[in-house]
N, C-alpha and C positions, 0 to 999 in steps of 0.2 A: 340547746336546740330544739331536740326532742321534746323537750316540757314544751317547747309552747305553739311547735308544730301542732302538737292534742286538741289543745288550748283551742287551737283554731281552729280546729278539725270537727271538738263537742260546740263551741259554740255557734260554727254553721250547720250541724246538726238539731240546734234544739233552734234558733232564729226559723229558717225551713217548718220544722215544724207549729213554733204559734205562726209563721206563717202560710198553712195550708190548716190552717186551722180559721185564718182569720179569712180566707175568700171564703170560708164554706159558710162562716156564718155569715161573711160580708154578700151571698148572692140569698142567705131568708131577713136578708133586711134585719140584721138585728142589727152586725153594723157600718159602719162606715170606706166605706172604700178604702179613699185615698187615707185611711189607717191598713189598712193593707196593705199598698202601697209601700206606707212608712219602709212599713218592715218587711220587706219584698225588696227594694235599696240597701236595707242593708243587714240583708242576705248577703246581696252578693256580693254588698261588697266589703262584706268581712273575707266574702271564699276570693275571694279576687286580691286580698289579704294573705290569704294560707298558698294561693297560689303565686305569689309574688314572693311569698319566702323558700317554695318547697321551689322554689326555679335555682335556687343559690345554695339550696343544695347536692353537695353531691353521690352519688353510687360510688359503691365499687369497684366501678371499673372506667370511673372517675367523666361518666354521663351528667347530663346536671338530668335532671328527674323531673321540671317541667319548665313549659315557657314566657319568657319577658311580659309575652303581646298579651295575652290571654288571660293571663294581669293585671297590665293596663287594662285591657277594652276590662274588662270587670269594675274595677275600680271607674271607672271613669261612669263605666253604665248602672254604678251604684249610685253614688255619688246627679247621678242627671235621675236616677229615676225619686230620690228623696225630693232635689230643690223642687221635680214639676209636680210632684205631690204635695207640699205645701205650698205651695206658689196655686196650685188651684182649691185652694181646704173648704175656701169659701166658695 
């Protein structure tokens, strides 16, 4: 379980860096804005999956580490961003 959480955290961090780079390039009009929003949606989607994974873990005191509601909202927002940015691609 720890390895899976580390992989998701590394993936979220790397997607965030790529998204920030694409945002800067988008403002300089080198990259289409829709590509940046697809990566933003992917970052939000993977972050939500990471949050859902963390919500199922229990710490040493017997408490849950995260919230299912936050993870579900992030997953829905990520899917919404991906669909919306690819729908308005043209």
